[in-house]
C-alpha positions, 0 to 999 in steps of 0.5 A: 354819190355812191358812184363817186365813192366807188370810183375814188375807192378803186383809185385809192386802193393802192394807198390804203395800206401805206396811208393813215386815213381816219374816217370820223371826227374822233379818229381824225386827231389823236386822243390826247389832242382831242382831250386837250381841246377844251383846255386849249379853247379856254386858254386861247379863245381864238383857237377853236377846234376847226383850226386843227382840222384846217391844219391837217387838211393843208398838210394832206394837200401837200403830202397826199395824192389828188384822189385820196385828198378828195376821198378825205374831203368827202368824209370830212364834209359828211362827218363834221358839223357845219360849225367846224366846216365853217373854218375850212370853207374859204381855204377849200374854195381857194384851193380849188379855184385858185386865189383871186390875185392869180398867184395860186392856180388851184385845181387848174380847171381851165386846163384839166381835160378828160382825154389828157388826165381822165382820172383827175378829170372824173374825180374833180367833175364829180366832186364839183357837180351840182349834186356833188360833195362840194355843193352839199357842203355849201348847203350845209353851211347855208342852212346855218346862215354863215357869212364870209368876207369877200374883198371889194378890191377884186370885183369888176372895175365899175362895181369896185369904183362905185362901192369905193365912192359910197354909191350902191351898185344897181345890181341887187346882188350887192345890196345889204352886203357891203361891210365897212372896215373897222377902225384901222381896217384894210378895205371894204368887204362883202358879206356873202352867204356860202352859195354866193361866196362859192359862185363868186370864186368860181366865176372870177377864176375865169378872169383872175387866173393868168391866160393859158400859154400859147404853146399849150393847145387846149380846146376850151369846150373840152376843159373841166371849167367850161363843162362845169359852167354848162352843168351849173347852167343846166341845173340852176336854169333848167329848161324843163321842170323846176330847179332841184331842191338842195339835198340833205344829209338827214335820213329823212331826205331832202330839206327845204331850200335854205334861202338867204335872209335878204333875198336878191331882189323882190319879184315886183321889180322884175319889170323891164323898166327898173329904177336906175337911181343911185342909192347911197351905200349907207341906206341899204334897205332890206327888201321883203320878197315874196316867199315864193321867190325863195324857190329860185334864189339860187338861180337868180344869184347864179345868173347875177354872179355870172353876168356881173363877173364876166360882163360888167367890166365897162360902165355904161356911164363911161361908155356914153361919155367916151363913145370912142374905140380909142377909149382906154379900159383896164380889162381886156377879155380873152378868147376863152372868156368870150367862149364861156360868155357865149355858152351863157347866152345860148343857155339863157335863150334856151332857158327863156324860150322854154316858157309855155306858149300861154305864159310867154307873152306879158299880156297873158301874165297872171298872178298864178305864174310861178316865180321860175316862169317870171324869172325866165321872162325877165332873165335876159332883158333885166340882167343881161342886155345892158351889160352885154351891149357895152361889153360887145361895143368894147370888143368890137372897138378894141379887139385885134384885127385878126382871126381871133375876133371870130369868137366875139362874132359868134357870141354876138350872132348867138345872141341875135338869133334866139329862135335857134334855141327855141323848142319849136325849132323846125328842121331845115327845108329840103331845098336848102333855103333858110326858113323865115324868122317868125313874127313872134320874134319882132318884140325881141328884135325891137327891144334889142335894136342896137344889138342888130343895127349899131353893132352891125355898123361897127362890124362894117368898120372892122371889115373895111380894115381887114384883109378880105383875101384871108379865108378866115376874114372872108368867113366872118363876113360871110357869117354876118351876111348870112345871118342878116339875110334870113328871110323876114329879119331885115323887114323886122329890123326896118320896122324897129327903126321906123318905130324909133324914128317916129315923131313924138307928139308930146309937150317938150318940157314933159318929154323926159317923162316918157323915156325915164326908166322908172315905171312910176312916171308912166301912170300920170301921163296918157300914152302918146306913142304906141307901146312898141315905139315906147319900148324901142325908144326906151331901149335906145335911150337907156343905152345911148343916152337921151342926146344920142345920134342914131345912124339908121342901118338902112340909111344913106351913110350905112349904104355907102359903107356897104357899097365900099365893102362890096367893092373890096369884096370884089377886089379880094376875089380878084386877088384870090383868083390872081394868086390861084392863077400864079400858083397854077402857072408856076412850075413845081421847081420854081422856088428851088431854081430861085433859091439857086439863083436861076429864077427871078430874084425880085422879092416883089414879084410874088405876094405873100401878104395873106394866108391864101398861098399857105392854105393851098388851092382848097382855101383859095376856092373856099375864100372865093365861095365865101366872098361870092355868097357874102356879096349875094347876101349883102345884095339881098339885105340892102337891095343892091341892083346888079347894075350897081355891082357891075359898076363897082367892078368896072370902077376897081381900076384893075386896068393895065397901063400902056406898058402892061404893068399894074397901075400905082396904088391909089394915092394923092400927091402932097408936099412931101411926095405921095400920100396913100389913100385908104383904098391905096393901103387896102390895095397894097395889103391885098397885093392888088397894086404895088410900087416898083422898088429898086435898090438905090444904094451901093451894090456891094452893100445891098442885103445878102440874098437867099441864094447867097452864102452869108459868111462867104459873102462877108469874107469876099467883101473884106478881101475885095475891100483890102485889094481895092484899098491896096491897089486903088491907084493902079486900077485908076491908072489902068481904067483911064487908058484909052486903048483896049486894056483900058476898056477891058479894065473898065468893063471889070472894075466899074459898075455897069449902067451906074448913071441910069438909076432912077429916083425912088419916088414914082412921081416925076421920075427922072434919071439922076447921076449917082455919086462917082465911085472909083474903079474897084474889084467885086468878088461877091459873085463867088458867094452865090450858090449858082456860081459854086454849083456851076463850078462844081458841075464844070469840074464834074464834067471835066473829070468824066473826060479825065481832065484834072482840076488844074487843067480844068481851071485853066480852061475855065480861065481861058474861056472867061477871058475870051468871053470878057474880050468879046463883051468888052468889044461889044460894050465899046461899040455900043458906046460909040453908037450912043455918041 
C-alpha cells in the first residue's frame, strides 16, 4: 500500500497545485452541504449522504486524470465507513470492468499493456491487486454483510434458462441467492455479497465486452486482465501455504475472514459423486457448513465464479440430446477467452498437485485434513470436469477450420497432462527421450477417459478436413501425436477403456443403481465391479448418458481414421516436396517475365492453395519435419507396421498417366457429370491433382490478364467493335475470296483453331464445333505489356542508328507484312495437307 501511494503521489504531483483534493470525509464537501445533510435526509428519506459522494466521484471520473482519480479513490476507501461506501460500490465496479451489456468498457483491462501505457498499467494493477485498495473495499463491505443485486439475465445461457424455469441450478454458487422481483418488477436478481459481486463482474468482463478489433494486435498474456487472473488464482488458490487472510484497516492488524452467512457448499458434499437432482427454486434450503470451511470460502467462490462464467455456456442435457456438430448455440468463445481458460486449467493442476504425498490419495484421507487440502482434491473433478468437457466438445465441433484452433488445442492438451504441473516434475533426460508417464496418474486418466478418447476422435475428424500442407495445421497434428505418444500413456488409456467395457454382472432391473451419481444408493448394494471400473463407468455415463454409444479409441473404426490420416500426411509431404522443388527450379525472374507475358500465362500451372510458398523454404522444411514426426508418433501409438505405411504410400495414386500428366482428382461419374469424392476434394485443396481447365468462350471477352492494361484493353475492344460493325460486309466479302488476298484476310480476321475446342467436362472428351462467328478485327494484342515493351525497344534500337519514329514505323509494318505473308502461305499449305 505504501509503494502504491508513493507512485501515485509522484505521478499526481503536477496536479496538486491546480486541483482541489479533499483528503477526508468532512473536507470532501463544503461545510454548508454537510450541515444540510440532516435536513435533506429528513425531508427526503431516500436521499442519503453517500449519494453526494457518488455524484462527486462521477464528476471526477470525467474531469480528473486517471492517476488522480485512483489516488482519490484510495482516500475515500480509507476514510469513509462501509455505510457510505455501500452506495458507490456498484458504480465503481462497473466503471472498472465495464457494463454487463458491453456498452461501457471501463478501464479496458483486456487492452491495457505495460509496454504501451506503463503508468496507467502500474496504477491499475496495484489498485486491483488481491492485496490492493479495491479488495480492501470488498472486505470492508463484506464485514457488514451487505448484498448487491445482480440481474439473472446476464448469467450464462443454461443458468439463466434454469432459473427462469424456476429450477435451481446444480452449482451451489446460486443457492439461497435468487431474489424474486416485487410486484411490477422487471426481472429476477441474485443477492450477492461484495466478494461475489466483484468476482461476477470481473469474470463476465471477459465475455460481455466486445472482441478486440483485428487491427489491434494485442498479446493476451501481456494484458492487465490476463495478469490479474493469474494473480487472483495464485492468491486465492495457493500452491504453497494457505490463503492469506483479509487485511483490516484497524490498528490491531488483520481481522478474521469475513465469511458469508450461507457458505457456498458444505464440505460433506465435496465427494466426487454429488447429487444432481434438480431442486425447485422455491425450496432454497440453507446449508450449514463446517466452521472450518470459512477459511477458504473465497477460494471456493472464486473458482465457482470462473468456471460458471467461462465454461458453463452449454448445458449437458442439450449436449446429450443433440450430439451434433451442427447444433446451434448462441455463445461463441473467442481465442482470448480460450487462452484465459487455459491459464485457469494450468493453475488448477498445479493447485491440485500441491497436495502432500500422504494426503493426495483418498484412501489416506482422514478427518484431520484441512479444508484447503480437501478443496485441492475436489476442485477439478467436482467443479471443472463436466463443464470443461461440454465446452471442449462444442469448440471441437464448431470452431473454424483455421490456425486459430491452436488455442483450443493447447487448452485441451494442458488439461490432459497434469503431470507437467506437478512439483516433483523431473528434468528431461539427456538423450532427448520423453520420460514415461507415472502410474500414479492412472486414476486421473481413467476418471477423464472421454477427455482423452472421444476428444481425440473429434480431433481426427477435424484433421481429416484441414490442409495438412499448411505449417500451422501440420504443427497441430504433430502436437497431438507427440502428447499421446508419451511412454505408458497409451497403455493407461487402453486400461481405462478395458475397465469401461467390462461386463456388468448385476441384476438388470437394478443396474441403474450402480451408475447413479448419488452416493446414497451405493451402501445397500454390494460392489459387483472393481472400484476403478465403477469410476470409469460413472464418468462416461454422467457425461454421455446411460444409452451412450462409446467408440473405443483403439477399436477398428478409429484405426481406419488413423490409416486415412496417415495417407493424407504422406500426400501432404509429397505436396510440400513438390512445391519446394518447383520453387528451386523456377528462375528468380520467372514471375517478372510472366507479368510481361514472356513466361507461362496458365493460371493453373502453379499452386498457391496453402501458405507454404508464402512462408519460404524454412517453412517447407518445418512442415515436412512436423509431418514426418507426427507419422512416426501415430505409428507408435496405434502400432502400425512399416509394411502398412509403405502400402499407403503406394496406394496414393501419385503415378502419371501415359501422357506424363497428373491424373484427374478422385471422383465418380454421376448422372450430371463428375462427383468429387472426399479424397478428390482433398487432392484439389492440396494441389495434388487438378482438372485441365480451358477457356471455352469468346476470346475477345475472356478476363483481363495480369500482363494487360485494363483500361487500354477496354478502349481497344470498343474501337475494334466499332470497326467490325462498320465494315462487317466488306470483311466477309474479302474472306470469302479464294485467292491469296482472301487467305491473307482469313488469317487476320478469323479465330485460329476455332473448331478444335473440347468439351469442358473431362469425361467423354470430344471435339465440338463452336457457333460460327463472322470475320472480325482484334486489336487486343496492343493492350499487352509485352507488345508495348517490344515496340519501345524497337524505337530505342532504331534511335541508336539515327532512325526516326516514322521510318521505324514503316520498317515495322513492312517486316510484319513479310511475316504475315509467310504465315499465310504456311497456313494454306497446312490446310491442303489436311485435305
